C-alpha positions in Angstrom: 14.6 -26.9 -11.6 14.9 -23.1 -12.1 12.1 -20.8 -13.4 13.3 -17.9 -15.4 11.1 -14.6 -15.7 11.9 -12.1 -18.4 10.0 -8.8 -18.1 9.9 -5.7 -20.7 7.5 -3.2 -22.1 7.3 -2.9 -26.0 7.3 0.5 -27.6 4.0 1.2 -28.8 5.8 2.0 -32.4 7.4 -1.2 -32.7 4.8 -3.4 -31.2 3.9 -5.4 -34.6 7.7 -6.1 -34.8 8.1 -7.2 -31.4 5.0 -9.3 -31.5 6.3 -11.1 -34.8 9.9 -11.6 -33.0 8.0 -12.9 -30.1 5.8 -15.6 -31.8 9.0 -17.4 -32.4 10.5 -17.0 -28.8 9.1 -20.4 -27.8 10.8 -22.5 -30.5 14.0 -20.1 -29.8 14.0 -20.7 -25.9 13.4 -24.5 -26.4 16.1 -24.9 -28.8 18.3 -23.8 -25.7 17.1 -26.0 -23.1 14.0 -23.8 -22.0 11.0 -25.9 -21.2 7.3 -25.2 -20.4 7.7 -21.5 -22.3 5.0 -19.0 -21.8 4.3 -15.4 -22.1 1.8 -12.8 -20.8 0.6 -9.3 -21.8 -0.3 -7.2 -18.9 -4.1 -6.6 -18.6 -4.0 -3.3 -16.5 -0.8 -2.4 -18.4 -0.6 -2.9 -22.2 2.5 -3.2 -23.7 4.1 -4.9 -20.7 5.1 -8.4 -21.3 6.7 -11.4 -19.0 8.1 -14.4 -20.2 8.4 -17.6 -18.2 10.2 -20.8 -18.4 12.0 -23.8 -16.6 15.9 -24.7 -17.0 17.7 -27.3 -15.5 20.8 -25.4 -14.7 22.2 -22.1 -14.1 24.5 -22.5 -16.9 21.5 -22.9 -19.3 19.9 -19.7 -17.5 23.1 -17.7 -17.9 23.2 -19.1 -21.4 19.7 -17.8 -22.5 20.5 -14.4 -20.6 23.1 -13.7 -22.5 21.5 -14.5 -25.9 18.5 -12.4 -25.0 20.4 -9.3 -23.9 22.5 -9.5 -27.0 19.1 -9.8 -29.5 19.6 -6.5 -30.9 16.2 -6.9 -33.2 14.3 -7.7 -30.0 16.1 -5.3 -27.5 15.1 -2.2 -30.3 11.5 -3.2 -29.8 11.8 -2.7 -26.0 11.2 0.5 -24.5 12.8 1.8 -20.8 16.3 2.3 -19.8 16.6 -1.3 -18.4 15.5 -2.8 -21.4 14.9 -6.7 -20.5 14.8 -7.7 -16.9 15.8 -11.0 -16.4 15.4 -12.8 -13.2 16.2 -17.1 -12.1 14.1 -18.3 -9.1 14.1 -21.7 -7.4 11.7 -23.2 -4.9 12.1 -21.8 -1.6 13.6 -24.5 1.1 11.3 -23.9 3.8 
């Protein structure tokens, strides 16, 4: 099991548009194999969002990452030079 985090800040002027797109994100991600999709907005940093979900394989992760980074409508709502930050984690073997 791989847990994926996507972090970004919505531009204040495009917040409403970004939230509309985010409202459909769970269904979009689940359609590509994501499980347990959830999203949060920063309490102390309004406009900062983190999405998280699980995938079974690195191939699913790479596919979802590519789709999200190519999503011009959503990325146009995101502020900052780095835009979307996407990371994959698996449980540490201790």
